[in-house]
Each structure stands twice: as C-alpha cells, then as structure tokens.
DOMARKE-495467 format. One record per residue (C-alpha): residue in three letters; x, y, z. Coordinates in nm, 3 decimals. Example, Ala and Ser with C-alpha at 12.3 -4.5 7.8 and 13.67 -1.06 7.14 Angstrom:
{residu = ALA xx = 1.230 yy = -0.450 zz = 0.780}
{residu = SER xx = 1.367 yy = -0.106 zz = 0.714}
This chain:
{residu = MET xx = 17.593 yy = 4.542 zz = 7.787}
{residu = VAL xx = 17.857 yy = 4.790 zz = 7.694}
{residu = MET xx = 17.972 yy = 4.795 zz = 8.036}
{residu = THR xx = 17.994 yy = 4.412 zz = 8.028}
{residu = LEU xx = 18.209 yy = 4.466 zz = 7.709}
{residu = TRP xx = 18.423 yy = 4.740 zz = 7.873}
{residu = TRP xx = 18.491 yy = 4.493 zz = 8.162}
{residu = VAL xx = 18.560 yy = 4.211 zz = 8.013}
{residu = THR xx = 18.828 yy = 4.413 zz = 7.740}
{residu = LEU xx = 18.981 yy = 4.550 zz = 8.068}
{residu = LEU xx = 19.047 yy = 4.209 zz = 8.230}
{residu = LEU xx = 19.135 yy = 4.042 zz = 7.933}
{residu = LEU xx = 19.417 yy = 4.337 zz = 7.843}
{residu = LEU xx = 19.515 yy = 4.313 zz = 8.211}
{residu = ALA xx = 19.546 yy = 3.968 zz = 8.224}
{residu = ALA xx = 19.764 yy = 3.983 zz = 7.915}
{residu = ILE xx = 19.984 yy = 4.210 zz = 8.029}
{residu = ALA xx = 20.051 yy = 4.069 zz = 8.336}
{residu = VAL xx = 20.152 yy = 3.749 zz = 8.133}
{residu = TRP xx = 20.370 yy = 3.926 zz = 7.919}
{residu = ALA xx = 20.539 yy = 4.122 zz = 8.229}
{residu = ILE xx = 20.582 yy = 3.786 zz = 8.410}
{residu = THR xx = 20.792 yy = 3.628 zz = 8.130}
{residu = PHE xx = 20.969 yy = 3.921 zz = 8.055}
{residu = TRP xx = 21.108 yy = 3.936 zz = 8.403}
{residu = ASN xx = 21.187 yy = 3.578 zz = 8.425}
{residu = ARG xx = 21.392 yy = 3.593 zz = 8.126}
{residu = ARG xx = 21.551 yy = 3.908 zz = 8.234}
{residu = ALA xx = 21.632 yy = 3.779 zz = 8.599}
{residu = MET xx = 21.783 yy = 3.478 zz = 8.429}
{residu = ARG xx = 21.988 yy = 3.665 zz = 8.224}
{residu = ARG xx = 22.097 yy = 3.851 zz = 8.501}
{residu = SER xx = 22.179 yy = 3.584 zz = 8.748}
{residu = PRO xx = 22.292 yy = 3.289 zz = 8.493}
{residu = VAL xx = 22.387 yy = 2.959 zz = 8.636}
{residu = VAL xx = 22.746 yy = 2.852 zz = 8.592}
{residu = VAL xx = 22.771 yy = 2.471 zz = 8.485}
{residu = ALA xx = 23.120 yy = 2.346 zz = 8.433}
{residu = ASN xx = 23.230 yy = 2.098 zz = 8.127}
{residu = SER xx = 22.877 yy = 2.208 zz = 7.947}
{residu = ARG xx = 23.039 yy = 2.357 zz = 7.618}
{residu = PHE xx = 22.977 yy = 2.032 zz = 7.473}
{residu = MET xx = 22.589 yy = 2.100 zz = 7.504}
{residu = ASP xx = 22.584 yy = 2.313 zz = 7.176}
{residu = ARG xx = 22.692 yy = 1.989 zz = 6.986}
{residu = ILE xx = 22.395 yy = 1.791 zz = 7.124}
{residu = PRO xx = 22.069 yy = 1.800 zz = 6.835}
{residu = SER xx = 21.795 yy = 1.788 zz = 7.107}
{residu = PHE xx = 21.941 yy = 2.070 zz = 7.287}
{residu = THR xx = 22.006 yy = 2.317 zz = 7.004}
{residu = ARG xx = 21.625 yy = 2.214 zz = 6.889}
{residu = ALA xx = 21.524 yy = 2.321 zz = 7.236}
{residu = GLN xx = 21.679 yy = 2.661 zz = 7.214}
{residu = ARG xx = 21.517 yy = 2.692 zz = 6.881}
{residu = VAL xx = 21.186 yy = 2.622 zz = 7.011}
{residu = ALA xx = 21.206 yy = 2.843 zz = 7.287}
{residu = GLY xx = 21.316 yy = 3.121 zz = 7.044}
{residu = VAL xx = 21.013 yy = 3.060 zz = 6.845}
{residu = LEU xx = 20.803 yy = 3.040 zz = 7.152}
{residu = ARG xx = 20.901 yy = 3.388 zz = 7.289}
{residu = VAL xx = 20.846 yy = 3.569 zz = 6.955}
{residu = ALA xx = 20.524 yy = 3.402 zz = 6.894}
{residu = LEU xx = 20.447 yy = 3.512 zz = 7.302}
{residu = VAL xx = 20.506 yy = 3.847 zz = 7.155}
{residu = GLY xx = 20.318 yy = 3.845 zz = 6.857}
{residu = VAL xx = 20.004 yy = 3.695 zz = 7.024}
{residu = THR xx = 20.005 yy = 3.946 zz = 7.279}
{residu = VAL xx = 20.034 yy = 4.240 zz = 7.072}
{residu = ILE xx = 19.762 yy = 4.089 zz = 6.838}
{residu = GLY xx = 19.549 yy = 4.054 zz = 7.199}
{residu = VAL xx = 19.601 yy = 4.414 zz = 7.299}
{residu = LEU xx = 19.517 yy = 4.531 zz = 6.952}
{residu = SER xx = 19.184 yy = 4.345 zz = 6.931}
{residu = SER xx = 19.084 yy = 4.436 zz = 7.281}
{residu = SER xx = 19.156 yy = 4.823 zz = 7.205}
{residu = VAL xx = 18.974 yy = 4.816 zz = 6.907}
{residu = LEU xx = 18.705 yy = 4.607 zz = 7.087}
{residu = SER xx = 18.712 yy = 4.874 zz = 7.362}
{residu = GLY xx = 18.668 yy = 5.147 zz = 7.067}
{residu = ARG xx = 18.285 yy = 4.988 zz = 6.988}
{residu = VAL xx = 18.319 yy = 4.806 zz = 6.644}
{residu = ALA xx = 17.961 yy = 4.959 zz = 6.534}
{residu = SER xx = 17.772 yy = 5.041 zz = 6.181}
{residu = GLU xx = 17.535 yy = 5.289 zz = 6.118}
{residu = ARG xx = 17.226 yy = 5.297 zz = 5.885}
{residu = VAL xx = 16.919 yy = 5.565 zz = 5.846}
{residu = GLU xx = 16.591 yy = 5.392 zz = 5.913}
{residu = THR xx = 16.268 yy = 5.524 zz = 5.912}
{residu = PRO xx = 16.009 yy = 5.374 zz = 6.210}
{residu = SER xx = 15.698 yy = 5.207 zz = 6.006}
{residu = PHE xx = 15.363 yy = 5.235 zz = 6.172}
{residu = ALA xx = 15.153 yy = 4.903 zz = 6.236}
{residu = SER xx = 14.865 yy = 5.146 zz = 6.316}
{residu = ARG xx = 14.685 yy = 5.181 zz = 5.977}
{residu = ASP xx = 14.380 yy = 5.081 zz = 5.856}
{residu = ILE xx = 14.248 yy = 5.080 zz = 5.524}
{residu = VAL xx = 13.917 yy = 5.002 zz = 5.340}
{residu = LEU xx = 13.913 yy = 4.928 zz = 4.998}
{residu = CYS xx = 13.583 yy = 5.059 zz = 4.849}
{residu = LEU xx = 13.469 yy = 4.916 zz = 4.539}
{residu = ASP xx = 13.173 yy = 4.991 zz = 4.289}
{residu = VAL xx = 13.064 yy = 4.685 zz = 4.151}
{residu = SER xx = 12.842 yy = 4.786 zz = 3.888}
{residu = GLY xx = 12.877 yy = 4.649 zz = 3.530}
{residu = SER xx = 13.093 yy = 4.945 zz = 3.410}
{residu = MET xx = 13.346 yy = 4.886 zz = 3.686}
{residu = TYR xx = 13.375 yy = 4.511 zz = 3.661}
{residu = GLU xx = 13.710 yy = 4.518 zz = 3.437}
{residu = TYR xx = 13.848 yy = 4.740 zz = 3.671}
{residu = ASP xx = 13.769 yy = 4.604 zz = 3.990}
{residu = THR xx = 13.915 yy = 4.270 zz = 3.868}
{residu = GLN xx = 14.255 yy = 4.418 zz = 3.809}
{residu = ILE xx = 14.223 yy = 4.644 zz = 4.143}
{residu = LEU xx = 14.165 yy = 4.343 zz = 4.364}
{residu = ALA xx = 14.429 yy = 4.122 zz = 4.183}
{residu = THR xx = 14.680 yy = 4.406 zz = 4.250}
{residu = PHE xx = 14.595 yy = 4.444 zz = 4.598}
{residu = ALA xx = 14.622 yy = 4.105 zz = 4.660}
{residu = GLU xx = 14.993 yy = 4.111 zz = 4.523}
{residu = LEU xx = 15.043 yy = 4.393 zz = 4.729}
{residu = VAL xx = 14.968 yy = 4.208 zz = 5.083}
{residu = ASP xx = 15.294 yy = 4.075 zz = 5.141}
{residu = SER xx = 15.435 yy = 4.413 zz = 5.204}
{residu = PHE xx = 15.208 yy = 4.478 zz = 5.478}
{residu = ASP xx = 15.297 yy = 4.431 zz = 5.844}
{residu = GLY xx = 15.019 yy = 4.483 zz = 6.089}
{residu = GLU xx = 14.823 yy = 4.722 zz = 5.885}
{residu = ARG xx = 14.445 yy = 4.577 zz = 5.913}
{residu = VAL xx = 14.237 yy = 4.599 zz = 5.538}
{residu = ALA xx = 13.875 yy = 4.564 zz = 5.491}
{residu = LEU xx = 13.669 yy = 4.507 zz = 5.148}
{residu = SER xx = 13.355 yy = 4.655 zz = 5.092}
{residu = ILE xx = 13.150 yy = 4.641 zz = 4.763}
{residu = PHE xx = 12.860 yy = 4.826 zz = 4.628}
{residu = ASN xx = 12.619 yy = 4.886 zz = 4.375}
{residu = SER xx = 12.232 yy = 4.983 zz = 4.467}
{residu = THR xx = 12.350 yy = 4.858 zz = 4.838}
{residu = SER xx = 12.662 yy = 4.794 zz = 4.991}
{residu = ARG xx = 12.820 yy = 4.446 zz = 5.106}
{residu = THR xx = 13.108 yy = 4.406 zz = 5.356}
{residu = VAL xx = 13.325 yy = 4.090 zz = 5.223}
{residu = PHE xx = 13.570 yy = 4.126 zz = 5.517}
{residu = PRO xx = 13.558 yy = 4.357 zz = 5.800}
{residu = LEU xx = 13.896 yy = 4.544 zz = 5.930}
{residu = THR xx = 14.133 yy = 4.277 zz = 5.975}
{residu = ASN xx = 14.580 yy = 4.176 zz = 5.946}
{residu = ASP xx = 14.509 yy = 3.786 zz = 5.884}
{residu = TYR xx = 14.668 yy = 3.823 zz = 5.562}
{residu = ASP xx = 14.577 yy = 3.505 zz = 5.432}
{residu = LEU xx = 14.232 yy = 3.535 zz = 5.492}
{residu = ILE xx = 14.270 yy = 3.892 zz = 5.289}
{residu = GLU xx = 14.510 yy = 3.741 zz = 4.978}
{residu = LYS xx = 14.266 yy = 3.479 zz = 4.959}
{residu = GLN xx = 13.897 yy = 3.681 zz = 4.951}
{residu = LEU xx = 14.088 yy = 3.937 zz = 4.716}
{residu = ARG xx = 14.207 yy = 3.670 zz = 4.473}
{residu = GLU xx = 13.904 yy = 3.500 zz = 4.440}
{residu = GLY xx = 13.695 yy = 3.827 zz = 4.444}
{residu = SER xx = 13.906 yy = 3.912 zz = 4.141}
{residu = GLU xx = 13.840 yy = 3.611 zz = 3.967}
{residu = ALA xx = 13.441 yy = 3.627 zz = 4.035}
{residu = ILE xx = 13.395 yy = 3.931 zz = 3.903}
{residu = ASP xx = 13.598 yy = 3.878 zz = 3.555}
{residu = PHE xx = 13.235 yy = 3.827 zz = 3.444}
{residu = ASP xx = 13.071 yy = 3.966 zz = 3.151}
{residu = GLU xx = 12.711 yy = 3.995 zz = 3.258}
{residu = PHE xx = 12.547 yy = 4.174 zz = 2.929}
{residu = GLY xx = 12.761 yy = 3.939 zz = 2.736}
{residu = TYR xx = 12.609 yy = 3.669 zz = 2.933}
{residu = ARG xx = 12.264 yy = 3.751 zz = 2.893}
{residu = LEU xx = 12.255 yy = 3.824 zz = 2.525}
{residu = ARG xx = 12.444 yy = 3.485 zz = 2.506}
{residu = GLN xx = 12.733 yy = 3.629 zz = 2.378}
{residu = ARG xx = 12.939 yy = 3.453 zz = 2.642}
{residu = ASP xx = 12.928 yy = 3.156 zz = 2.749}
{residu = TYR xx = 13.030 yy = 3.050 zz = 3.139}
{residu = SER xx = 13.013 yy = 2.725 zz = 3.340}
{residu = GLU xx = 12.777 yy = 2.716 zz = 3.602}
{residu = ASP xx = 13.043 yy = 2.732 zz = 3.885}
{residu = LYS xx = 13.150 yy = 3.044 zz = 3.717}
{residu = VAL xx = 12.833 yy = 3.235 zz = 3.723}
{residu = ARG xx = 12.769 yy = 3.084 zz = 4.076}
{residu = GLN xx = 13.118 yy = 3.234 zz = 4.201}
{residu = TYR xx = 12.989 yy = 3.561 zz = 4.028}
{residu = VAL xx = 12.656 yy = 3.586 zz = 4.193}
{residu = ASP xx = 12.790 yy = 3.498 zz = 4.511}
{residu = PHE xx = 13.010 yy = 3.761 zz = 4.520}
{residu = VAL xx = 12.784 yy = 4.038 zz = 4.421}
{residu = ASP xx = 12.526 yy = 3.921 zz = 4.646}
{residu = GLY xx = 12.391 yy = 4.172 zz = 4.846}
{residu = THR xx = 12.492 yy = 4.468 zz = 4.623}
{residu = ARG xx = 12.169 yy = 4.494 zz = 4.422}
{residu = GLY xx = 11.923 yy = 4.517 zz = 4.721}
{residu = VAL xx = 11.706 yy = 4.818 zz = 4.538}
{residu = ALA xx = 11.552 yy = 4.715 zz = 4.240}
{residu = ASP xx = 11.609 yy = 4.985 zz = 3.924}
{residu = GLN xx = 11.877 yy = 5.119 zz = 4.071}
{residu = ALA xx = 12.284 yy = 5.075 zz = 4.027}
{residu = SER xx = 12.585 yy = 5.265 zz = 4.115}
{residu = ILE xx = 12.444 yy = 5.475 zz = 4.439}
{residu = VAL xx = 12.765 yy = 5.597 zz = 4.486}
{residu = PRO xx = 12.713 yy = 5.826 zz = 4.767}
{residu = ASP xx = 12.564 yy = 5.555 zz = 4.997}
{residu = GLY xx = 12.838 yy = 5.324 zz = 4.891}
{residu = LEU xx = 13.117 yy = 5.592 zz = 5.033}
{residu = ALA xx = 12.904 yy = 5.650 zz = 5.353}
{residu = SER xx = 12.890 yy = 5.259 zz = 5.398}
{residu = CYS xx = 13.257 yy = 5.230 zz = 5.379}
{residu = ALA xx = 13.353 yy = 5.488 zz = 5.652}
{residu = GLN xx = 13.135 yy = 5.310 zz = 5.896}
{residu = LEU xx = 13.376 yy = 5.004 zz = 5.889}
{residu = PHE xx = 13.609 yy = 5.175 zz = 6.107}
{residu = ASP xx = 13.592 yy = 5.044 zz = 6.460}
{residu = GLN xx = 13.864 yy = 5.121 zz = 6.755}
{residu = ALA xx = 13.756 yy = 5.490 zz = 6.747}
{residu = GLU xx = 13.938 yy = 5.601 zz = 7.086}
{residu = GLU xx = 14.269 yy = 5.454 zz = 6.963}
{residu = ASP xx = 14.498 yy = 5.694 zz = 6.754}
{residu = ARG xx = 14.527 yy = 5.525 zz = 6.442}
{residu = SER xx = 14.566 yy = 5.638 zz = 6.086}
{residu = ARG xx = 14.256 yy = 5.570 zz = 5.878}
{residu = SER xx = 14.194 yy = 5.532 zz = 5.488}
{residu = ILE xx = 13.960 yy = 5.441 zz = 5.219}
{residu = ILE xx = 14.074 yy = 5.360 zz = 4.884}
{residu = PHE xx = 13.731 yy = 5.458 zz = 4.657}
{residu = ALA xx = 13.698 yy = 5.344 zz = 4.306}
{residu = THR xx = 13.415 yy = 5.457 zz = 4.127}
{residu = ASP xx = 13.306 yy = 5.598 zz = 3.760}
{residu = ASN xx = 13.058 yy = 5.794 zz = 3.930}
{residu = GLU xx = 12.779 yy = 5.702 zz = 3.679}
{residu = VAL xx = 12.504 yy = 5.718 zz = 3.933}
{residu = ASN xx = 12.163 yy = 5.543 zz = 3.844}
{residu = GLY xx = 11.939 yy = 5.600 zz = 4.121}
{residu = GLU xx = 11.808 yy = 5.791 zz = 4.421}
{residu = SER xx = 12.086 yy = 5.834 zz = 4.707}
{residu = ILE xx = 12.028 yy = 5.907 zz = 5.066}
{residu = PHE xx = 12.362 yy = 6.083 zz = 5.092}
{residu = THR xx = 12.478 yy = 6.307 zz = 4.842}
{residu = LEU xx = 12.836 yy = 6.270 zz = 4.736}
{residu = ASP xx = 12.987 yy = 6.590 zz = 4.950}
{residu = GLU xx = 12.749 yy = 6.450 zz = 5.269}
{residu = ALA xx = 12.935 yy = 6.132 zz = 5.246}
{residu = ALA xx = 13.266 yy = 6.297 zz = 5.173}
{residu = ASP xx = 13.214 yy = 6.494 zz = 5.534}
{residu = ALA xx = 13.093 yy = 6.174 zz = 5.671}
{residu = VAL xx = 13.477 yy = 6.051 zz = 5.619}
{residu = THR xx = 13.652 yy = 6.316 zz = 5.688}
{residu = SER xx = 13.454 yy = 6.415 zz = 6.035}
{residu = ARG xx = 13.571 yy = 6.100 zz = 6.188}
{residu = ASP xx = 13.940 yy = 6.157 zz = 6.059}
{residu = ILE xx = 13.972 yy = 5.925 zz = 5.736}
{residu = SER xx = 14.201 yy = 6.004 zz = 5.439}
{residu = LEU xx = 13.982 yy = 5.923 zz = 5.104}
{residu = PHE xx = 14.202 yy = 5.847 zz = 4.803}
{residu = THR xx = 13.987 yy = 5.824 zz = 4.479}
{residu = PHE xx = 14.043 yy = 5.580 zz = 4.186}
{residu = TYR xx = 13.871 yy = 5.711 zz = 3.867}
{residu = PRO xx = 13.900 yy = 5.477 zz = 3.597}
{residu = GLY xx = 13.701 yy = 5.715 zz = 3.346}
{residu = ALA xx = 13.337 yy = 5.692 zz = 3.241}
{residu = TYR xx = 13.140 yy = 5.513 zz = 2.964}
{residu = GLU xx = 12.860 yy = 5.743 zz = 2.981}
{residu = CYS xx = 12.841 yy = 5.993 zz = 3.191}
{residu = GLY xx = 13.045 yy = 6.325 zz = 3.036}
{residu = PRO xx = 13.318 yy = 6.519 zz = 3.207}
{residu = GLU xx = 13.087 yy = 6.627 zz = 3.494}
{residu = CYS xx = 13.063 yy = 6.319 zz = 3.664}
{residu = LEU xx = 13.459 yy = 6.332 zz = 3.709}
{residu = GLU xx = 13.425 yy = 6.707 zz = 3.847}
{residu = GLU xx = 13.179 yy = 6.631 zz = 4.084}
{residu = LEU xx = 13.394 yy = 6.368 zz = 4.206}
{residu = ARG xx = 13.725 yy = 6.542 zz = 4.183}
{residu = SER xx = 13.554 yy = 6.832 zz = 4.390}
{residu = ALA xx = 13.430 yy = 6.623 zz = 4.661}
{residu = THR xx = 13.714 yy = 6.456 zz = 4.704}
{residu = GLU xx = 13.986 yy = 6.742 zz = 4.681}
{residu = SER xx = 13.760 yy = 6.994 zz = 4.886}
{residu = HIS xx = 13.796 yy = 6.712 zz = 5.184}
{residu = ASP xx = 14.162 yy = 6.702 zz = 5.157}
{residu = GLY xx = 14.189 yy = 6.390 zz = 4.958}
{residu = LYS xx = 14.343 yy = 6.302 zz = 4.664}
{residu = LEU xx = 14.223 yy = 6.217 zz = 4.296}
{residu = TYR xx = 14.335 yy = 5.950 zz = 4.092}
{residu = GLN xx = 14.248 yy = 5.988 zz = 3.749}
{residu = SER xx = 14.381 yy = 5.670 zz = 3.568}
{residu = SER xx = 14.248 yy = 5.422 zz = 3.324}
{residu = ASP xx = 14.530 yy = 5.198 zz = 3.472}
{residu = PRO xx = 14.481 yy = 4.989 zz = 3.762}
{residu = GLN xx = 14.812 yy = 4.983 zz = 3.864}
{residu = ALA xx = 14.761 yy = 5.321 zz = 4.015}
{residu = ILE xx = 14.668 yy = 5.138 zz = 4.315}
{residu = PRO xx = 15.020 yy = 5.050 zz = 4.384}
{residu = THR xx = 15.123 yy = 5.456 zz = 4.383}
{residu = ILE xx = 14.798 yy = 5.501 zz = 4.600}
{residu = ILE xx = 14.937 yy = 5.262 zz = 4.890}
{residu = GLN xx = 15.264 yy = 5.417 zz = 4.866}
{residu = GLN xx = 15.150 yy = 5.757 zz = 4.899}
{residu = ILE xx = 14.871 yy = 5.640 zz = 5.163}
{residu = GLN xx = 15.195 yy = 5.478 zz = 5.412}
{residu = LYS xx = 15.418 yy = 5.774 zz = 5.340}
{residu = SER xx = 15.210 yy = 6.039 zz = 5.417}
{residu = GLN xx = 15.042 yy = 5.855 zz = 5.713}
{residu = ALA xx = 15.377 yy = 5.768 zz = 5.854}
{residu = GLN xx = 15.468 yy = 6.156 zz = 5.820}
{residu = GLU xx = 15.137 yy = 6.214 zz = 5.972}
{residu = MET xx = 15.213 yy = 6.030 zz = 6.221}
{residu = GLY xx = 15.600 yy = 6.159 zz = 6.326}
{residu = ALA xx = 15.791 yy = 5.886 zz = 6.143}
{residu = GLU xx = 16.126 yy = 6.095 zz = 6.108}
{residu = PRO xx = 16.421 yy = 5.945 zz = 5.952}
{residu = VAL xx = 16.668 yy = 5.847 zz = 6.274}
{residu = LEU xx = 17.038 yy = 5.713 zz = 6.272}
{residu = VAL xx = 17.062 yy = 5.370 zz = 6.384}
{residu = ARG xx = 17.388 yy = 5.254 zz = 6.540}
{residu = SER xx = 17.451 yy = 4.873 zz = 6.598}
{residu = ASP xx = 17.758 yy = 4.715 zz = 6.762}
{residu = HIS xx = 17.937 yy = 4.429 zz = 6.601}
{residu = PRO xx = 18.190 yy = 4.295 zz = 6.925}
{residu = GLY xx = 18.173 yy = 3.961 zz = 6.815}
{residu = PRO xx = 18.506 yy = 3.942 zz = 6.590}
{residu = MET xx = 18.722 yy = 4.152 zz = 6.844}
{residu = PHE xx = 18.595 yy = 3.977 zz = 7.121}
{residu = VAL xx = 18.683 yy = 3.596 zz = 6.976}
{residu = LEU xx = 19.014 yy = 3.704 zz = 6.880}
{residu = THR xx = 19.115 yy = 3.904 zz = 7.215}
{residu = LEU xx = 18.996 yy = 3.546 zz = 7.400}
{residu = LEU xx = 19.185 yy = 3.371 zz = 7.155}
{residu = ALA xx = 19.513 yy = 3.543 zz = 7.188}
{residu = LEU xx = 19.456 yy = 3.556 zz = 7.568}
{residu = MET xx = 19.408 yy = 3.183 zz = 7.559}
{residu = ALA xx = 19.748 yy = 3.153 zz = 7.308}
{residu = VAL xx = 19.943 yy = 3.386 zz = 7.575}
{residu = LEU xx = 19.856 yy = 3.138 zz = 7.835}
{residu = ALA xx = 19.937 yy = 2.845 zz = 7.654}
{residu = LEU xx = 20.256 yy = 2.973 zz = 7.483}
{residu = GLY xx = 20.352 yy = 3.065 zz = 7.863}
{residu = TRP xx = 20.315 yy = 2.765 zz = 8.017}
{residu = ARG xx = 20.501 yy = 2.606 zz = 7.724}
{residu = SER xx = 20.772 yy = 2.838 zz = 7.720}
{residu = ARG xx = 20.821 yy = 2.787 zz = 8.147}
C-alpha cells in the first residue's frame, strides 16, 4: 500500500511539473518570436480583446498557484501523514468462572454480585464466562461460553431469583408471590443435595475448578470465589486441598469475602491462608461493588502474564493529501487546456 502511494505521488508530481514546464516553455517561446501584425494597435481598445487578455493573465496566475499547491500536497503525501497512539493488546483467551456460595447468609451479597457482574458483561470481548453455585452440593447454571446475551440474561435472572429472604418467608414475616417463590426454588435447585448440611465451601470450590475445558490450549483461567466460609457439614475436601486442585490446573483464584454472621475471625483467616498460600488474592469487603475491581485485576494481571506489552501504533492518513493532489492535477490540466 505504501509503495503504491509513493508511485502515485511521484506520477502526479511529474505530471504537474510537465504541464507547468510545457506551458511555461510555450509562453517563453511566444515572447521570443512575436508575431508582427500590421494595423493591430486598435485592438487594445476592443473590450473583448482586453477582457481576453485579463482572463489569460488570471489563468496563468491560477495555473502557477494550483501547480504549487499540487507540488506541496504531493510532497506532504510522500512524507506519510500519520498519527501515533499507544495501545495494549487485548487478549480474548480468558476463562472466568463465577463461583458463588448460595447458602442463606450469602443471599444479599449474591444478589448484588450477580447484578454487578451482569453490568460488566458489555466490557468483555471474547472472554468466556461460567456460573456455578453451591450450598451442600453444586450446580452449574451455565458452562463456559462467550454468548453474552445468554450470560447477561442468566445473571440478571439469578440476581432477581436469589433476592429472597427464606428465613422471613418461613416465619411468615415476608410475603412473596408463588411466581417469586418458584423462581427462587428453581434457581437454587440442585444445591441442597445433602440433608442437614449447608455451605460446604471446599467442595464447592473444587467443583468450580472442574468447569474449565480446553486444557491443551494456552488460556488464562480465573475463579471468582464468593463465600463467607461458614461451613455447616462434612466436606470431601479440605479448603487447602480444594485450593491445590485450583492451582494444579493453572487457575488464578480471586476470593471475595463479605464477612460472616456467626463464624469468628478464624473463618476469614482460614480463607485468607488458603487463598494467598496458593498465589491468589482475597478481597475483604461488605461492598459487592468490589467485583469490578476483581475483574479489572484479572484483565490486568492476565494480560501481563500473557505478554501484553504496550505498543506504539502508527496509522497513515493519506486520504486528504491524496485528494488534494489529485484535484490539483485535474485543475492544472483544465487550466492548461483553457489557456491554450
């Protein structure tokens, strides 16, 4: 493309110079060899003749001016009019699993997390997302996909469904419609497979680690793990063993801890130890808006891990100068023909 522009510019420049040179040479030759016509002095008093002389003078000035413009624009064009900007390459080879504890103490936070995550979907470009929820057992709401319409729909429906006070409903302190109750039941269905147990956090995390496919591909993999770590029951894995299963598959762990209702500082310390000892990051906050911060951290850190260095991008803008040079050449040809 650049070589083509160079040749076009060169041809336009040569054509403009050639037209100007021929016109100049003809005028010079006419001045050197004047044609003597007897009894022609009276012509200077003829309006049409004087007008023709003025037009010829204007045409000569215009021809020189247009030629100069053509030469200047072609020179600028040959110098490559361009703009520069710094860009960081984006990577669409990211897999993110949203792993939520849907025990009763987490409903309020899950509602906000799902709604916030749904708002972030528009910022994704190629990332695949999955949603897994767990209580005593786990359920995959949807597997890894980049169908963003489906993702946003499922997240918003989940946010609305789990906005439910089960304790208040059972005590008849809260009144919900049958549709609302059905929506809630359908969403958490499959997460209460073991009676008299709840919030089996280690098993939930281990289940989320199993959602990543395409193990042979070089992709960044992350789990956003939201739990208060208030375990009520017997788990198959310990929390450290579940974290081992995550890191053994090259999965980055981002833990969101909103706080606990019953469990003391030991719940936080156990979660922090399991997360940070496996090179993960723990975000301790009662504000679900911390999720955008986690997403930004995932995008930033994973891009760095995959070699996304800022690059200088140069964009050529030959259009305006090319058009101006072409118009100048056409004007030179037209004026040269008119002033013959």
